[in-house]
N, C-alpha and C positions, 0 to 999 in steps of 0.2 A: 311696944308698938306693934300693931297688927301687920302681918305681911301684906305686901301689895298684891292685889288680885292679878292673876295671870290673864292677859287679854283672851277673851273667848275665841276670837277668830284664830289666834295662834294655837290655842289648845285643840280646837276642832280639827285643824289641818295637820297637826304634828304627826299623827299616825299615818296620814296619807303620804307624807314625805318619806317617813321611815320605811314604809312598805314598798314604795316605788324604788328606793335605793336598794332595799333587800332583794328585790327582783333583779336589779342590775348585778348584784353581787352573785346571787345563786344562778342567775341565767335560766336557761331551759333545762333544769336539772332532770326533767322527766324523759329526756331524749329528743331526737330531732322531730318526732311526730307529736310532741306534747303541745305545740302551739297550733296544731291543725284541728279542724272539726273532727268529731268522731267518724271513723270510717273513711277518712280522706286517704289513708295509706292502706292499700290492699294487703291481705294476708299472704297472697301468693301472686306470681306473675301470670298474666293471662296467656302468654305464649309459653307453652311447655318446652322445657329444656330437652334437647335431643338425647336419646339414649336412656340408660337406666339412671335413677336418681343417684346423685353423688353429693357428699358433704361439701359445704362451702370451702373454697380454696383459701390458702394464704396468698393474698394478692400483692404483697409487698414487692415481690420480684417475679411477676407473672411472665416476663419475657423469657425466663429460663425454660418455660414449658414449650417453647418453640424449638428447643434443642439446637441452638445455633451459637456456638462459642463466640464467633466474631460479633454477632449482634449483642450478646451480653457484654462484651468488652466495649463496644461502642456506647452502649447505655451507661456503663460505668464511667467512661471518659466524659460523656456529656454531663452527668451528674456532678462531676468534679470541676468542670471547667466552663460550664455554660454561663455567659454573661447575664442571661435572664435570671438564673438561679442566684447569682451573686447579687443582682439588684433586689430580689426578694429577701435574701438574707440581710442585706443592708437595711431594708425597711423593717425587718424583725428587730434588728439592733436598735433602730430608732424607737420602735414601740416599747422596747424594754427600758430604754432610758426615760421615755415619757412616763411609764408606770412608776419608775423610781422617783421622778420629780413629783408626781401626784401623791405618792405615799409620804414624801418628805413634808408635805403641808400638814400632816397630822401631828407632827412633832414640834417641840419648841425650837425657835431659832435663837442662837446665842452668838453675840458679836463681841469681840475684844475691842476696847476703845481707848488705847493709850494716846495721850496728847500732851503737847507743851505749847503754851502761848505766852506772848509778851505784849503787854498793853502799855501804851503811853497816854496817860490822861492829860487833859488840858489844864495847865496851871492857872489859866485865866478864869476857870470855873471852880477853882479850889482843889484841883486834883493834886495828888501827892507825887506825881511823876511816874516813871516806868515801873512795871511790876511783871514778874514772870510767874506763871501758874503751871504746875505739873499735875497730871492726873493719869490714873491707870485703873481700868476696871472692865466690867462686862455688862452688856445690855442683853436682856432676854425678852422675847415676845412669844406668846402662844395664844392661839384662837381656840376656844372651847367649841367643839363640834356639836352644838346642842341639837341641831335638827338634821344632822347627817350629810350636810352639803359637801364637806371635805371627804368624808368616806364615800360619798357617791362619786366624786371625781376620781378617787382611787379605784373604785369598782369599774367605772367606765374605762379607765386606762388599762385595767387588767383584762377587760373584755376585748379591748382593741389589741392588746398583746396576743391574746389567744386567737383573734381573727387573723393577725399577721402570721402567726405560726401555721394556721390552716391555709393561708394564702401561699406560704412557702410549699406546703404539701401539695397544694393544687398545681403549683408550677412544676413540681416534680412529676405529678401525674401526666400533665400535658407534655412535658419534655420527653418522658419515656415513650409515650404513645407516638409522638412526632418522629423520634429517632427510629422506632420500629416501623412506622408507616413508610418513611422514606427509604429505609433499608429494603422493605418488601417491594416497594416501587422499583428500586434499583435492580433487585434480583429478577423481578418480573420483566423489566425491560431487557435485561441480559438474556433471559430465556426467549423472549420474542425475537431478539436479534439473532440468536442461534437458529431459531426456526426459520426465519426469513433467509438467512445465509444458506442453510441446508436446502431449502426449497429452491433458492436461486441456483445453487450448484446442480440440482436435479433438472431444472428448466434449461440450463446451459447445455447439459448433456442431451436434452431433448432437441435443442436447436441443432446440435452437431449430428444427432441421429437423423433429423429431418433433412439436413443438407446432404447427408450420405444417400438417403432414400431418393432425394431429388436427382442427384447425379446418376442414380441407378434407374431413373425413370419411374420410381414407385410413388413419388410425391410431387407436388407442384411448388413453384416459387411462393405462391400464396401461403402454403403451409409453413414454409420457412419464415416468412414475414410474421405470420401469426405467432409462431413459437418465439421469435425474437421480441415481438411486442409484449407478450406475456412475461418474458424474462426481464425486460427493462422496467415494466411496471412493478415487478417485485423488487428490483434493484432500487427503484425510486423510494421505497419505504425505509431504506437504511438511514439516510440523513436525519429524518425526523426522529427515529428511534435513538440514534446516537446523540442527538441534542438532548432528548429526554434523559438519557443515561448520564450525560455530563451534568445536567441540572440536578439530578438526584444526588450525585457525588458531591457537588458543590454545596447543596443544602445540608447534607450530612456533616460536612466540614464546619459549616457555620454553626450548626447545633452543638457541635463539640467545642466551640470557641476557637476554631482554627480558620485560617484563610482559605478561600476556595482553591481547589487543586491540591491541597495537602494530603488528601486521601486517595488521589488517583492511582498511585502505585499499589496501595493496600487493597483497593477494590477493583483492580484491573482484571483479575481473573474471574470469569463467570462462576457463579455459585447457584445452588439450588434455591428455589423459593422455600422459605420455612414451612415445615409441615405442621398443619393444625392438628392438635390432639383430638381424639374422637369424643372424649368426655370433658365437659366444663362444669365445675361445681359453682353454682350461683346461689348466693345467700338470699334469704327472704327480703322483701322490700324494706322492712324497718331496719334490718341490719345493714343493708346497702346504703341507706340514707346516713347512717352513722359513719360509714366508711368514706362517704363523699366529702372531700375538703370544701367544695363550694357551698354545700349545705351547712357545714360547720361554720364557715365564714358568715353566712347569712344569719345563722342562729346567734353567733356572738355579737353581730351588729344589732340584733334586737335587744340583747342584754345591755349593750353599751347605750343604746337609745333610752332604755328604761331607766338606767342609772342617771343619765343626763336629765331626764325628765324630773327625777327626784331632786337633783341639784337645783334645777330651776324653781321647783316648789320650795325648797329650803331657803333660797335666796329671798323669799318674801317675809321671812321671820327674823327676829332680832339675832344679833351676833354678840358674843361676849369675848372680849380680848383682854388678856392679862399681860401687862408689861412691867418690867422692873429693871433696876440697875444696882450694881454693887461694885464699889471701887474705892480708890484712895485719891486724895487731893491735897496738895501742899504747895507752898511757895518755893520750896527747894526740893531737889531730888532726895536728899537725905531725910527730909521731913515725911516722905511717903511711908517710912517704916514705923512711924509713931501710931499709937492707937487712936489718937485724936484725928487722924487724917481720913478715917473711914467715912464714906458716904453711901447712902442707900435710898432707894425709892421704890414704890410699888403703886401701880395704877390698874384699876379695873374699869373697863369701859364697855358700856352697852350701847349698841347702835341698832335702831329699828327704823325701817322704811315707813315714812308717814305719807308722803305724797310723791308719786312719780308719774302721774298722768296715765296710769295703767300699764306702764312699761313692763314691770315684772310679771303681771298677769298675762300679758301677751307673750312674754318669753316662755311661760308654761304652755300656752297654746301652740307656740312654735314647736316645742319639744313633743307635745302630743301628736302633732302632724308628722314630725320626723319618726316617731315611734310607729305610727300607723304605716308610714312608708316602708320602714324596716320589716314590719310584719308582712306586708304585701310582697316585698321582695323575697322574704323567706318562703312564703307559700309558692311563689313562682319558681324558686330554686328547687323546691321539693318536686313540684309537678314536672319540671324540666328533667330532673334526674330520673323520675319514673318513666317518662317518655323515652329518654335515651336508652335506658336498659331494655325496654320493650322493643324498641326499634332494632337494637343490637341483636337481640335474640331472634327476631324475625329475619334480619339480614343474614345472620350466620346459618340459620336453618335452610333458608331458600338458596343461599349461595352453595351449600353442600349439594342440594338437589340439582342445581344448575351444573355444577362441576361434574357430578356423576353422569348426567346426560351427555355432556361434552366428551367425557372420557370414552363412553361407548361410541359416540360419533367419530372421535379421532381414530379409534381402532379400526372401525369400518372404512374410514377414508384412506387410511394407510394401506389396508388390504386392496382396496379398489385401485389406488394409484399404482401399486406394484403390479397388479394383474393387468391393467390396461396398457401399461408401458410394454410389458412383455408381449401382449397380444398385438400391439401396434407394430412392434419389431417383426412379428411373424405375419403381419398383414391381415390380421383377423378383425381389427376395429379401425374406424376412421380416425383421422387426426383430431377432430373436434372432441371426440370422446376423451382422448388423452388430455387435451387442454382443460376440459371441464373437471376431470378428476384431480388434476394438479391444482387447479384453482380452489376446488372444494377442500382438498387436504390442507392447503396453506391457510385458508380461512378458519377451518376447524381447529387446527393446531394452534393458531394465534389466539383464537377465542378461548381455548383450553388454558393456555398460559395466563391469559388475562384473568380467567375465572379462578385459577389457583391463587393469583395475587389478591383478587377480590375477597376470597374466603379468608385468607390470612389477615387482610385489612379489616374485615368484619369482626374477626376475633379480637384484633387490637382495639377497635372501637368499642367492643363489648367490655373488655377489661378496663378501658378508660371510663366508660359509663358506670362501671361498678366501683370506681374510685381506686383502682389498683395503681401501685407505683410508689407507695410511701409507707413508712411505719414510724412508730414513736421512737424506736431505738436508733434509727438512722443507720450509720455504718458507711463503709467505703463506697457503696453504690449510691449513696444519697447526698452527694454534693457537699457544700460547706457545712462543717460540723459546728456544734454549739460553741466550741472553743474559738472558732474563727469569727463568729458573728455575735456572740453573746447568748448564753443559754437561756431559753425561756423557762418559766417556773415549772418544775416537775409537777405532774398531775397531783401527787399527794400533797405537795406544798400549796398548790392552788386550792385544794380542798380545804386545808386547815385555815388558810388566810381568809378565804371567802366565807367559810362557816363562822369564823370569829367575827368578821365584819357584819354578817347578817344578824348575829345575836346582839352586837352592840347597837345596830340601827334599831332593832326591835325594842331594846331597852330604852333608847332615847325617846321613842315614840310612846312608851308606856306599856309595852307588851313584848315579851321575849320571843325571839325568832330563832329556832334551831334548824340551821341548814346543813348540819354535819352529814346527815344521812342523804339528803337530796343532792349534795354536791359530789358524791362518789363518782369517779371517772367511769365513762361508758365502757362496757365490754366490747372489744373489737372482734369482728368475726374472724 
């Protein structure tokens, strides 16, 4: 008997389904910029990095470059205790379990089926009375993945797992930057409070000096009121700064997974604003994109969408299911041991969609649209990453220039304030000159402290834009460990699994696909 011809429409589209799933398995193996038009990722940053060229830094623990042991300890505690990281770790655990479920569909399902039944037949219909039947055996069922639908589901689950891992890394990046930013804000506010209090003390001395000169007939009551007005205006700045200081302490406590106020004693003593290093090593744009977890998430979402598109295409083709059973059946328990009690069955079933009013075709169109959405989101993530780094470089460079100008201004204002105060005591300048120099010094000193904090914040934002704050190895500074949340597939295992899956898919479609080389893990800067 001649073999039945394979339907042409199934044969014509088999390769399409296989290749779509292979794309989902191998993902964007060429790197983060492989999905973008040529030239979309620049070869270098348009904003030159200040200073001499430096090699790209290890960004995994960038906060150590600020040389503040307390900051490093706060980041470590946040990574270990943050509720946000714990939530991300739980989502990673969920994705790992879903991948295991999807992988299990590729294997046969075997079920033990022991049973005992007692039947009472009707004697009015000629029945012989009650009968007990004992049976024990196994049922097995397996679906042959002819067109890669099951492998596509497993590939999508693997991509989702990798996206969840990248999301955890992204949460670490954001958390480290947020802790550092709030710490800098706290130290900046403390510095501003110190400046205001010092200026207030100087202005109070000026009030006392003016009162003495008034008693001596060398000044007027108006001079005293002006001095007192200026001092009280300075004093009025204290409550707002103290509120900002308390808010920064409370926010840091929350980031560390602790109640507000738990860090008040630890952070009570004023400290210096972290000093920004002069040189910052910035990787080229392509390497920066590989470092950014949000870009990695978007890339893996494209791979998952491509795999699901292949699944939708495979659902339009026939399925082959093999099922069978092997067991024993007898009227007594002892009879189960006899050779004549053996029962067996085997069933091969082919099911093919004939008419569904276009539902399966529309499912493919839905997945096409979702894939286009994922690609657009990926391109947007890449452009946003490039923008944030460029903005960070500009902000850091301009912040340094601004700080230098304020440092020069603060030195001049300090000299002027000291000189005019001594000249006023000697009667060489009028009182308005004293007030003006004191006001100028307070404004410049406050602006300088704010600028110091802004430069440190700009560096933090740059490190965040570069994707710093995570690494593959993890460690004590990186929150919940794989043993706590379920370890994601190591890169080398992912490579082997994905490559094997891609070859199987290609073979099912009639052509081998070797993804072993393209699935090698990306080199990290």
